[in-house]
C-alpha positions in Angstrom: 87.0 43.1 -85.5 87.9 41.7 -82.0 86.1 43.6 -79.1 88.6 45.1 -76.6 89.4 43.3 -73.4 87.9 44.3 -70.2 84.6 45.1 -68.9 81.9 46.6 -71.3 79.5 49.5 -70.8 76.6 47.3 -70.9 78.0 44.6 -68.7 78.6 47.2 -66.0 75.0 48.8 -66.6 73.2 45.3 -66.4 75.3 44.8 -62.8 74.8 48.0 -61.2 71.2 48.6 -62.1 70.0 45.2 -61.7 66.6 44.5 -59.8 68.7 43.3 -56.9 70.7 46.2 -56.6 68.6 49.0 -57.7 64.7 48.1 -57.1 62.0 49.4 -59.4 60.5 52.8 -58.2 57.4 54.1 -59.8 56.8 57.7 -60.8 57.8 60.2 -63.4 61.5 60.1 -64.1 62.3 57.3 -61.6 63.3 54.6 -64.0 62.3 52.6 -67.2 61.1 49.2 -67.4 62.6 47.0 -70.3 60.9 43.8 -70.9 62.6 40.3 -71.4 64.7 40.0 -74.5 65.4 37.0 -76.7 66.7 33.9 -74.9 70.7 34.2 -74.9 70.5 38.2 -74.0 72.9 39.0 -71.1 70.5 41.3 -69.8 68.1 40.9 -66.9 64.5 40.5 -67.4 64.3 44.2 -66.6 66.6 47.1 -65.6 65.5 50.4 -63.7 67.4 53.0 -65.2 67.2 56.5 -64.0 67.8 59.4 -66.3 71.2 60.0 -64.6 73.6 57.2 -65.0 76.7 57.1 -62.6 79.4 54.5 -63.7 82.5 55.9 -62.3 85.4 53.7 -61.3 83.9 50.6 -62.9 86.7 49.4 -64.9 85.1 50.1 -68.3 87.1 49.8 -71.5 84.6 49.5 -74.3 81.1 49.6 -75.3 79.2 46.3 -75.7 76.5 45.8 -77.6 75.2 49.1 -79.2 71.6 47.8 -79.8 71.3 47.1 -76.0 72.8 50.6 -75.1 70.3 51.9 -77.5 67.1 49.8 -76.0 68.0 50.9 -72.5 69.6 54.3 -72.6 67.0 56.2 -74.9 65.7 58.4 -71.9 69.4 59.2 -70.3 70.2 62.7 -70.1 73.5 62.5 -68.0 76.4 59.9 -67.9 79.2 59.8 -65.6 82.1 57.5 -66.7 85.0 59.1 -65.0 87.8 57.1 -63.6 87.3 54.0 -66.0 89.7 52.6 -68.4 88.6 53.9 -71.7 91.2 54.8 -74.0 89.7 54.6 -77.5 87.4 57.3 -78.7 85.7 55.1 -81.0 84.2 53.0 -78.0 83.3 56.3 -76.4 81.2 57.3 -79.6 79.7 53.9 -79.6 78.0 54.4 -76.1 77.4 58.2 -77.0 75.7 57.8 -80.3 73.3 55.5 -78.7 72.2 57.9 -75.9 70.1 60.3 -78.1 69.2 62.7 -75.3 72.6 62.9 -73.5 73.4 66.4 -72.5 76.1 65.7 -69.4 79.1 63.7 -70.1 82.1 63.2 -67.5 85.1 61.4 -69.0 87.3 62.6 -66.5 90.5 60.3 -65.8 90.4 58.0 -68.6 93.4 57.5 -70.6 91.9 59.0 -73.7 95.1 60.7 -74.8 96.3 57.3 -76.2 94.0 57.6 -79.3 93.1 60.4 -81.7 89.5 61.7 -81.7 88.3 61.9 -85.3 85.6 64.1 -86.7 83.2 61.2 -87.3 83.7 60.0 -83.7 83.0 63.6 -82.4 80.0 64.1 -84.4 78.1 61.4 -81.9 78.7 63.9 -79.1 76.7 66.7 -81.1 73.7 67.0 -78.2 76.0 67.3 -75.3 75.8 70.7 -73.4 78.2 69.9 -70.4 81.4 68.0 -71.2 83.9 67.0 -68.6 87.7 65.9 -69.6 89.4 66.5 -66.3 92.5 64.7 -65.9 92.2 63.2 -69.4 95.3 64.7 -70.8 93.2 65.5 -73.6 95.2 67.5 -76.3 94.1 70.8 -77.7 93.8 69.0 -81.1 91.1 67.0 -79.4 89.4 69.9 -78.0 89.3 71.7 -81.3 87.6 68.5 -82.8 85.0 68.4 -79.9 84.5 72.0 -80.5 83.7 71.8 -84.0 81.2 68.9 -83.5 79.2 70.2 -80.3 77.3 73.3 -81.7 75.5 73.5 -78.4 78.2 73.1 -75.8 77.8 75.2 -72.9 80.2 74.1 -70.2 83.7 72.6 -70.7 86.0 71.4 -68.0 89.7 71.1 -68.6 91.3 70.8 -65.4 94.6 68.8 -64.2 95.6 68.2 -67.9 99.0 69.6 -67.5 98.3 72.5 -70.0 101.3 75.0 -70.2 100.1 76.6 -73.5 96.7 77.2 -75.0 96.5 76.4 -78.7 93.8 78.8 -80.7 90.9 76.7 -82.4 90.6 77.4 -86.3 86.8 78.4 -85.3 85.2 80.2 -82.6 82.8 78.4 -80.0 80.0 80.8 -79.7 78.1 78.6 -77.5 80.4 78.2 -74.5 79.5 79.9 -71.5 81.6 78.3 -68.6 85.4 77.2 -69.1 86.5 75.4 -65.9 90.7 75.1 -66.6 92.0 74.9 -63.0 95.0 73.1 -61.8 97.0 73.5 -64.9 100.2 75.5 -65.5 99.0 78.6 -67.6 101.6 81.2 -66.4 101.6 83.7 -69.2 98.5 85.9 -69.9 99.0 85.7 -73.6 97.7 82.0 -73.1 94.6 83.4 -71.4 94.0 85.7 -74.3 93.6 83.0 -76.6 90.6 81.4 -74.5 88.9 84.9 -74.9 89.5 84.6 -78.7 88.0 81.0 -78.8 85.0 81.9 -76.5 83.8 85.1 -77.1 80.5 84.3 -75.2 82.3 83.1 -72.1 80.2 84.2 -68.9 82.4 82.2 -66.5 86.1 81.7 -66.5 87.6 79.6 -63.7 91.3 79.9 -63.7 92.1 78.7 -60.0 95.4 77.2 -59.2 97.3 78.0 -62.2 100.6 80.2 -62.1 99.2 83.1 -63.5 101.3 86.2 -64.0 100.8 89.6 -64.3 97.9 90.4 -66.6 99.8 92.0 -69.5 97.0 93.5 -71.6 95.4 97.0 -72.4 92.2 97.8 -71.2 90.8 98.2 -74.4 92.1 94.8 -75.4 90.5 93.1 -72.6 87.3 94.6 -73.1 87.2 93.2 -76.6 88.5 89.8 -75.6 86.0 89.1 -72.9 83.0 91.4 -73.6 80.6 88.8 -71.8 82.5 87.7 -69.0 80.5 87.9 -65.9 82.5 85.7 -63.1 86.4 85.2 -63.0 88.1 82.8 -60.7 91.9 83.6 -59.6 92.4 81.9 -56.7 96.1 81.0 -56.0 97.3 83.0 -58.9 100.8 82.7 -57.8 102.3 85.4 -59.9 99.6 88.3 -59.2 101.8 90.8 -57.3 100.6 94.2 -57.8 97.4 96.1 -57.5 97.6 97.2 -61.3 96.4 93.5 -62.1 93.4 93.9 -59.8 92.6 97.1 -61.3 92.5 95.9 -65.0 89.8 93.6 -64.0 87.5 96.7 -64.1 88.2 96.4 -68.0 85.5 93.4 -68.4 82.6 95.5 -69.1 80.2 92.8 -67.5 82.2 91.6 -64.7 80.3 91.3 -61.5 81.9 88.4 -59.4 85.6 88.0 -58.5 87.3 85.2 -56.5 90.8 86.2 -55.4 91.8 84.1 -52.5 95.5 83.1 -51.9 97.3 85.4 -54.1 100.6 87.0 -53.0 99.7 90.5 -53.5 97.1 90.0 -50.5 99.1 88.1 -48.1 100.3 91.0 -46.0 97.0 92.7 -45.4 94.6 91.4 -42.6 91.4 89.6 -43.7 89.3 93.0 -43.3 91.9 95.2 -45.3 92.0 92.5 -48.0 88.1 92.5 -48.6 87.7 96.2 -48.1 90.3 97.3 -50.6 89.3 94.8 -53.1 85.4 96.2 -53.0 86.8 99.7 -53.3 89.0 99.0 -56.2 86.1 96.8 -57.9 83.3 99.1 -58.2 81.1 97.0 -60.5 81.3 93.6 -58.6 78.4 92.2 -56.3 80.1 89.3 -55.4 83.4 88.8 -53.9 84.9 85.3 -52.9 81.5 84.0 -52.9 79.7 86.6 -50.5 77.3 89.2 -51.6 78.4 92.7 -51.4 75.7 95.0 -50.3 75.3 98.6 -50.8 76.4 99.4 -46.9 79.5 97.2 -47.2 80.5 98.9 -50.5 80.2 102.5 -48.9 82.2 101.3 -45.8 84.7 99.8 -48.0 85.0 102.9 -50.1 85.3 105.3 -47.1 87.7 102.8 -45.7 89.9 103.1 -48.9 90.0 106.8 -48.8 91.2 106.9 -45.2 93.6 104.0 -46.0 95.6 106.1 -48.5 95.1 109.8 -47.3 98.4 109.5 -45.5 100.2 108.1 -48.7 102.7 110.2 -50.9 101.0 111.7 -53.4 102.9 109.4 -56.2 101.8 106.2 -54.3 98.1 107.1 -54.2 96.0 104.9 -56.6 93.5 106.7 -59.3 90.7 105.2 -57.5 91.6 107.2 -54.3 90.9 110.3 -56.3 87.7 109.0 -57.9 86.4 108.0 -54.4 87.2 111.6 -52.8 85.4 113.1 -55.6 82.2 110.9 -54.5 82.5 111.2 -50.7 84.8 114.3 -50.2 88.0 114.3 -48.0 87.2 112.3 -44.9 88.6 113.0 -41.4 90.6 110.3 -39.9 88.6 108.2 -37.6 88.8 108.5 -33.9 91.1 106.3 -32.1 88.7 104.6 -29.4 90.0 102.4 -26.8 87.9 99.7 -26.3 89.9 97.5 -24.1 88.1 96.9 -20.7 89.2 99.3 -17.6 91.8 97.7 -15.4 91.4 99.7 -12.4 89.0 102.3 -11.0 89.1 104.8 -8.1 86.4 104.2 -5.4 85.5 105.6 -2.1 85.9 103.1 0.9 83.9 103.8 3.8 84.6 102.3 7.3 83.3 103.6 10.8 82.4 107.0 9.4 85.8 107.6 7.7 86.2 107.8 3.9 89.3 107.0 1.8 89.7 107.2 -1.7 91.4 104.2 -3.4 92.4 102.8 -6.8 91.7 99.3 -7.2 92.5 96.6 -9.6 89.4 95.2 -11.2 91.2 91.7 -12.3 91.5 90.6 -8.5 88.8 88.9 -6.6 86.8 89.9 -3.5 89.3 87.6 -1.1 92.3 89.7 -2.7 90.5 92.9 -2.1 89.8 92.1 1.4 93.8 91.4 2.0 94.5 94.8 0.4 91.9 96.6 2.7 93.1 94.6 5.8 95.6 97.2 6.7 93.5 100.1 5.9 90.5 99.1 8.0 92.4 97.2 10.9 90.1 94.1 10.3 91.0 90.4 9.6 89.6 89.2 6.4 87.5 86.7 8.2 85.9 89.3 10.2 85.4 91.4 7.3 82.2 92.3 5.2 82.3 94.1 2.1 79.1 96.0 0.3 79.2 97.5 -3.1 77.1 100.5 -4.0 76.4 101.5 -7.7 76.0 105.1 -8.1 73.0 104.6 -10.1 71.7 101.3 -8.1 68.1 101.9 -7.0 68.0 98.9 -4.4 71.1 99.9 -2.0 74.3 98.3 -1.3 75.1 94.7 -2.7 76.9 92.2 -0.4 80.1 91.0 -1.9 79.8 87.6 -0.2 81.6 85.3 -2.8 85.3 85.4 -2.1 86.4 84.0 -5.7 84.1 86.5 -7.7 86.2 88.9 -9.7 85.7 92.6 -9.1 85.0 93.4 -12.9 82.0 91.3 -12.8 80.3 93.9 -10.5 80.6 96.5 -13.3 82.3 98.8 -10.5 83.2 102.2 -12.0 85.1 105.4 -11.0 83.3 107.0 -8.0 81.5 103.9 -6.7 81.4 103.2 -3.2 82.7 100.1 -1.0 81.3 99.7 2.6 83.3 97.7 5.1 81.6 96.5 8.2 82.9 94.1 11.0 81.5 90.8 10.9 79.1 90.3 13.9 79.8 87.5 16.4 
């Protein structure tokens, strides 16, 4: 049978990891030395291969000599073949079947939807634990074939595959712990529930950048579908518009990590309100949007939640409010404290034995204050010396000698004193 045209896996391997491009390094796991081969072999005298091979964007279309792949790749555990031109699953199988210890395989952005994956080919993937098929447009039939032949698969990446629906596999995949299925078009929750049926042991479900609408499922059903789900990512789920959808996340019995940025429901709230309202509604989570939720933050958020809803009409108060009132009791509204800096103060102006109480602005400078005092003390600004006396200052008056200095920088308070003296000639 004719070899497919294009560059082979073995050809690219020899080029990239030649001694000129990848010098030999001694030490455990650093590389493998392959001795010279019979005359006529395209291999170099030696190749120094790490256990992690990165051969992305190299124009690979086929496997090449399988015996040579077996000789070089017996120790390889991770293989990145993303963004190549592999369109025949048979060629992928020839590569993988000769890498006996392969655990991680990235086939993203290869046109593999152009061929059918047969079960005997999929069998060569049996030892793979992490498989990446992003932007491969792999059909669900292909995914099902893979699932049946990979008994130890733990992580599966199916992003950017234009999925609008999910097709259930005839068998469950009990081994899968992480499913990364972002940037598709899975809108209806009935499609998401199929993932729970297929992957009952799922620990992490990443659904970001889908147009997911309301979570239309009963609480009991959610608990049965995702009994082991610990983490869910719903970033930019454009259809989530109501708090009831957030409350339903509490139905997952083991959920402790949630990511919920960029959903319409939260857009009208401030950053602080979003975080506190989410934490208060999700009592079991320990991490929100990547940040740990400590005990102190949880209590603050739950108390905030009570105060936030205490003035709402009874019919609009969520059930969680009553649970938290039972926990903390009915709280008093927080006192409104104005933390804005004081804009003016009342001071005593002393000049030649006379005292006059005046209100002065703190945003003005010493030079501006002198102009203000000019008519009061009948001195020109150039002939005027000012001294400031803090009520609690232990060292006596401080001369206000810098004309451009703002009054607020002195820390002037109500009741302090300013002394005016003529400049001595």
